N, C-alpha and C positions, 0 to 999 in steps of 0.2 A: 630388876628390883630397885626401887627408888627409896632412898632412906627418908624418914621423916625430917622436916625442917628443924634445924637446931640440934638433932640427935645423931648426926653423922659420926661415927667412930673412924679413927685413923687406923690404917694397917700398912704393913710393908708388903712389897711386891712378893708373891708366893706363899703368903701366910693363909691360914685356914680359919673358917668361921665355924662356930658351933650354932647350928640353927634349930630352933624349936618349932614344931608344927602344931599350932594350936595351944590351948591352955593345959591340955592333959598330957603334953609331952614333957617329961622331965629329964630325960637323959640326953636328948639332942642328937643331931647328925653332924658328922665333921665333913665339911664341904669346902674345898679350896676356892679362893677367889679367882675367877677367870679374867676379871677386869684389873686395870692398873689402879693404884691408889689415887691418881689424878682424874680418873674417869668420873663423869657426874653420876653415873648409875652403877650399882653393883651387879656383876654378872657372875653366875655360877654354871658350871657344866655338870649336869646330873644325870646319871645313867637311869634309864626306866627299868626299875626292879619291881614287879608286881607283888612279889612275896619274898619275905614276910612283910606285913604292913609296916609302913614307916614314912619317912619324909618323901622319897621318891614316888611310892604308890599313892600318896596323897595328892601330891602336885600333879600327877598325870590323871587323876581321877576327877572328871568334871563335876562330880556330886560332892566332892570333899571340900572342907574349909581350906581357904588358901591364905590365911593369915600366918605369916612366918616371922618369928622373933629371933634376933641375933643375940644369943646368950654371952658369947665370948669370942675372943680372937686368939688363936693359939699358933705355935710353931714359930721358928726363927725367921721364915721367909729366906729370900736370896739376896745377900748383901752385894749386889753387883757394883756399888759405888767403890768398893774395895778393889775392884778389878778393871778399872779404867785403863785403856791402852791394850787390853788383852783381846785376843779372839775368844768369842764365847761359843760353846757347843751346848745346845740344848738337846737332852735325851729324854724322850717321853714315850710311854706306852698307854694307850687307851685314854681314859679320862685324866690321866696324869699330865695331859697336855694343858689343863686348866692353869695351874700355878706357873707354868713356863710361859703361857700366853700373857698372863698378868705381868711377868717380868719383862717379856718382849715389849709389850706396850709401854711400860715404864722406860725401857732403854731407848725406844724411838724418840722420846722427848729430848734426849741428849745423844743422839746417834753418832755425832762426830767424836765422842769420848771413847768409843770402842772400835775394835778392829772388825774382823769377819763375824757374821752371825750364822750359825749353822744349826739347823734344826733337824734332828733325827727323830722320826715319828713312826712308831709301830702300832699296828692294830691287827685284829684277827681277819676281818673282811673289809672290802672297800666301803660298804656302807657304815662302818664304824668310825671312818675318819670324820673329824669335826673341824669347823671354821674353814672349810675349803674355799668359799668365796673370798674371805679375808686374805687367806694365804696367797691367792692368785692376784690380789690387788694391792692392798697396803703392805703386806710382807714383801712382796716383789719390789715395790717402789722403794723400800728401805733396804734392799740388797740382801734380803734373807735368802740363804741357800738351803733349800728344803730337800730332804731325802726321806722317802716313805718306803716302808716295808710291810708286807703282810705275812702272818704266820699260817693262815688258812685260806689261801687264794683260790678263786675260781678260774675257769678257763680264759675269762676276759682280762685278767690281770697280767701284764707283761713286764712288770717291774720287779725288784728284788723280793726274794721270799726268805722267810726265817724270822729271827728275833732281832730287835732293834739294835741290840749291842753288836750284832754281826757287822753293822755298818761302820764302826769305828776304825777298823784296821786301815781303810783306804783314805780316811779323812785326817786323823790325828797327825801323821807325819808331816803333813803339809802346813800346819798351823804355827802361828807366832805367839809363844807364851800363853797357851790356852788355858782356860778355866772351863769346867764342865758342870752343867746344872742338870741333875738327874732326878726324875720323878716317875714313880710307877709302883708296881708291887714290891713287896720286900725282897722276893727272890730276884727279880729284875734288877733291882738297885744293887743287890750283892754281886750279881754276875757282872753288871756294868762296871762297878767299882774295881773289881779284880782285873777286868780286861784294860781299864784306864791305867791301873798301876803297872801292868805288864807293858803298856805302851809308854811308860816313862813318866806319867803324871805324878806330881807330888800330892800327897794325901790332902793337903789343905786347899788344892786346887779342884777338888771334887766336892761339890756343893749339893746337899739336900736340904729340903725346906722344913724338915720335921724331925 
């Protein structure tokens, strides 16, 4: 998505856009930016949901109007500048990876200001993983340590199984003054927060974008 010249709004890494599909859409859809604030184009990670009719259904329908209007930008984003010198743990489930990717791409521009970058990424099935090419190239070049887990794996998957918060136990004790950035369903965020608190995280070091 390329913004019109002279009309580019500013946003913080991890924030959410309210997008309108066509002139008849008055309520809007809340979609997190997957691109960094410094990127030339806006990128969003949108799951294809055919029903009920809405932004997702329209965007994936070749017959539908593709004019998208940004109504507003909401959420607090991830203030990573307040955590320079820290190891950062990114914990995401499903399309919750989008605001964390936005933040990662932002961090890459001042990579030397941060310690280890660890991404814990959960999905239901292998085909639900997103941005895998980028993970294997740019993320690896930036020293990102990626851990993936599936909750509904098939016989071809040999990696960890379960929920993404289950990966924290073997990661957190090794970290230096870490901060956690968490995005996913409400229940996932709640469970991840409780696990991080049990592992000794201070509440102010557990960040959510909304």
